[in-house]
C-alpha positions as CSV (number, residue, x, y, z in Angstrom):
1,M,2.7,7.1,-16.2
2,F,0.7,9.2,-13.8
3,K,2.8,9.6,-10.6
4,V,2.0,10.7,-7.0
5,Q,3.7,14.1,-7.7
6,H,1.0,14.7,-10.4
7,I,-1.7,14.0,-7.8
8,V,-0.3,16.7,-5.5
9,S,-0.3,19.3,-8.3
10,V,-3.9,18.4,-9.4
11,W,-4.9,18.6,-5.7
12,E,-3.3,22.1,-5.4
13,V,-5.1,23.4,-8.5
14,L,-8.5,22.1,-7.5
15,V,-8.1,23.5,-3.9
16,I,-7.1,26.9,-5.3
17,K,-10.2,26.7,-7.6
18,L,-12.4,25.9,-4.6
19,M,-10.9,28.8,-2.5
20,C,-11.4,31.3,-5.4
21,Q,-15.0,30.2,-5.8
22,S,-15.7,30.5,-2.1
23,I,-14.2,34.1,-2.0
24,F,-16.5,35.2,-4.8
25,H,-19.5,33.6,-3.2
26,I,-18.7,35.1,0.2
27,L,-18.4,38.6,-1.4
28,G,-21.7,38.0,-3.3
29,D,-23.6,36.7,-0.3
30,S,-24.6,33.5,-2.2
31,M,-22.6,31.0,-0.2
32,E,-24.1,27.5,0.2
33,L,-22.4,25.2,2.6
34,N,-23.9,22.1,0.9
35,Y,-22.2,23.0,-2.4
36,Y,-18.8,23.4,-0.8
37,M,-19.1,20.2,1.2
38,E,-20.1,18.3,-1.9
39,Y,-17.2,19.8,-3.9
40,A,-14.6,19.2,-1.2
41,M,-15.7,15.6,-0.7
42,S,-15.8,14.9,-4.4
43,L,-12.3,16.4,-4.7
44,A,-11.1,14.1,-1.9
45,I,-12.7,11.1,-3.5
46,G,-11.1,12.0,-6.9
47,I,-7.7,12.2,-5.4
48,E,-8.1,8.9,-3.6
49,F,-9.3,7.3,-6.8
50,V,-6.3,8.5,-8.7
51,K,-4.1,7.3,-5.9
52,M,-5.8,3.9,-6.1
53,L,-5.1,3.7,-9.8
54,C,-1.4,4.5,-9.2
55,T,-0.7,2.3,-6.3
56,H,-2.9,-0.8,-6.9
57,T,-3.2,-1.8,-3.2
58,P,-6.2,-3.2,-1.3
59,G,-5.8,-0.4,1.3
60,T,-6.4,2.3,-1.3
61,I,-9.6,0.6,-2.5
62,I,-10.9,0.6,1.1
63,E,-10.0,4.3,1.4
64,V,-11.9,5.2,-1.8
65,L,-15.0,3.3,-0.5
66,L,-14.7,5.0,2.9
67,F,-14.6,8.5,1.3
68,A,-17.4,7.7,-1.1
69,T,-19.7,6.4,1.6
70,S,-18.9,9.2,4.0
71,R,-19.5,11.8,1.2
72,Q,-22.9,10.3,0.5
73,M,-23.8,10.5,4.2
74,V,-22.5,14.1,4.7
75,V,-23.7,15.7,1.4
76,E,-27.1,14.0,0.9
77,H,-30.0,14.4,3.3
78,L,-30.5,10.7,4.2
79,N,-33.3,9.3,6.2
80,G,-32.6,7.3,9.4
81,V,-32.4,3.9,7.9
82,Q,-30.0,5.1,5.1
83,T,-27.8,6.8,7.7
84,L,-27.7,3.7,9.8
85,L,-26.8,1.6,6.8
86,G,-24.0,4.1,5.9
87,I,-22.6,3.9,9.5
88,I,-22.7,0.1,9.3
89,A,-21.0,0.2,5.9
90,I,-18.2,2.4,7.2
91,A,-17.8,0.2,10.4
92,G,-17.6,-2.8,8.1
93,L,-14.9,-1.2,5.9
94,F,-12.9,-0.2,9.0
95,A,-13.2,-3.8,10.3
96,I,-12.1,-5.2,6.9
97,R,-9.1,-2.9,6.9
98,K,-8.1,-3.8,10.5
99,Y,-8.8,-7.5,10.6
100,L,-8.6,-8.9,7.1
101,F,-5.4,-7.1,5.8
102,C,-2.0,-8.0,6.9
103,N,1.4,-6.6,5.9
104,F,2.1,-9.5,3.6
105,D,-0.9,-8.6,1.4
106,E,0.9,-5.5,0.0
107,T,4.6,-6.3,0.1
108,D,6.8,-7.5,-2.7
109,H,9.7,-8.3,-0.3
110,I,10.2,-9.6,3.2
111,I,13.1,-9.7,5.5
112,C,13.8,-13.2,7.0
113,R,16.3,-14.3,9.6
114,G,19.3,-16.2,8.1
115,S,18.6,-19.0,10.4
116,Q,15.1,-19.7,9.0
117,T,14.6,-22.7,6.8
118,V,13.8,-22.4,3.1
119,G,10.4,-24.0,3.8
120,H,9.5,-21.4,6.4
121,A,10.7,-18.5,4.1
122,N,8.6,-19.9,1.2
123,L,5.6,-20.1,3.5
124,I,5.8,-16.5,4.9
125,S,6.9,-14.8,1.8
126,G,4.7,-16.6,-0.7
127,V,7.5,-17.6,-3.1
128,K,8.9,-21.0,-4.0
129,I,12.7,-21.0,-3.6
130,P,13.8,-24.1,-5.4
131,E,16.0,-25.5,-2.7
132,E,15.7,-28.2,-0.1
133,K,13.1,-27.0,2.4
134,T,15.2,-27.9,5.5
135,R,18.2,-25.9,4.5
136,L,18.9,-22.5,6.2
137,L,18.5,-19.4,4.1
138,R,22.0,-18.1,5.0
139,D,23.6,-21.3,3.8
140,V,21.6,-21.4,0.5
141,L,22.4,-17.7,-0.2
142,A,26.1,-18.1,0.6
143,E,26.5,-21.2,-1.6
144,R,24.7,-19.5,-4.5
145,L,26.8,-16.4,-4.2
146,K,30.0,-18.5,-4.1
147,R,28.8,-20.5,-7.1
148,E,28.2,-17.3,-9.0
149,D,31.6,-15.9,-8.0
150,K,30.0,-13.0,-6.1
151,S,31.3,-11.8,-2.8
152,I,29.2,-12.4,0.3
153,A,28.5,-8.9,1.5
154,I,25.5,-6.8,2.3
155,G,23.5,-6.1,-0.8
156,A,24.8,-9.1,-2.7
157,C,21.9,-10.8,-4.6
158,T,21.1,-14.0,-6.3
159,Y,18.2,-14.6,-8.6
160,Y,15.8,-17.5,-9.1
161,K,13.1,-17.8,-11.7
162,D,10.4,-15.9,-9.8
163,C,12.2,-14.4,-6.8
164,A,15.6,-13.2,-5.5
165,L,17.5,-13.5,-2.3
166,R,19.6,-10.5,-1.1
167,V,21.9,-10.2,1.9
168,D,20.3,-7.7,4.2
169,S,22.7,-7.8,7.2
170,M,25.8,-9.7,8.4
171,R,27.7,-10.2,11.6
172,D,31.2,-11.8,11.8
173,Q,31.0,-12.8,8.2
174,V,27.7,-14.7,8.8
175,I,24.5,-13.7,7.0
176,T,22.0,-12.8,9.7
177,R,19.1,-11.4,7.6
178,V,18.0,-12.3,4.1
179,E,15.6,-10.2,2.0
180,V,13.3,-12.4,-0.1
181,I,12.2,-10.4,-3.1
182,K,9.1,-11.8,-4.8
183,A,8.4,-9.2,-7.5
184,L,11.0,-9.3,-10.3
């Protein structure tokens, strides 16, 4: 699979190519700023697009749209109405990123206090821990670990059908934080 390390190496190759082209054009007195702006912005959009394909997060989609819209505004010679629409589109994308995304949209795990109830943990993490909703997470996790003959220690984990609970921290032999993992 294509990894982020590959993105960096592709980025380096394309930047070196752009620099070599610019040196030859400077020496030949045929430098056109519009060409270089278009090439550099297309390069940035390409890198963001590959990053979007690798990470699959809503934030990367917004970043690709931001780059594409800003590239269109910078490279093309737009009239006043088109420029205003581009500015409104960019402002809308920033507003979407700031107000419509929350940290829970992109996470596959969340840390909860051990004193939280199963019902509350289910609500904030988006999973369905098949236990009584009024029970405390620390009690549920401790009992499951004992039943599975596992020691109650940091890092100990128990698995359900579509999620897992892991001891994240302890104090005086009591579980204080539980990691709820929802992507198995």
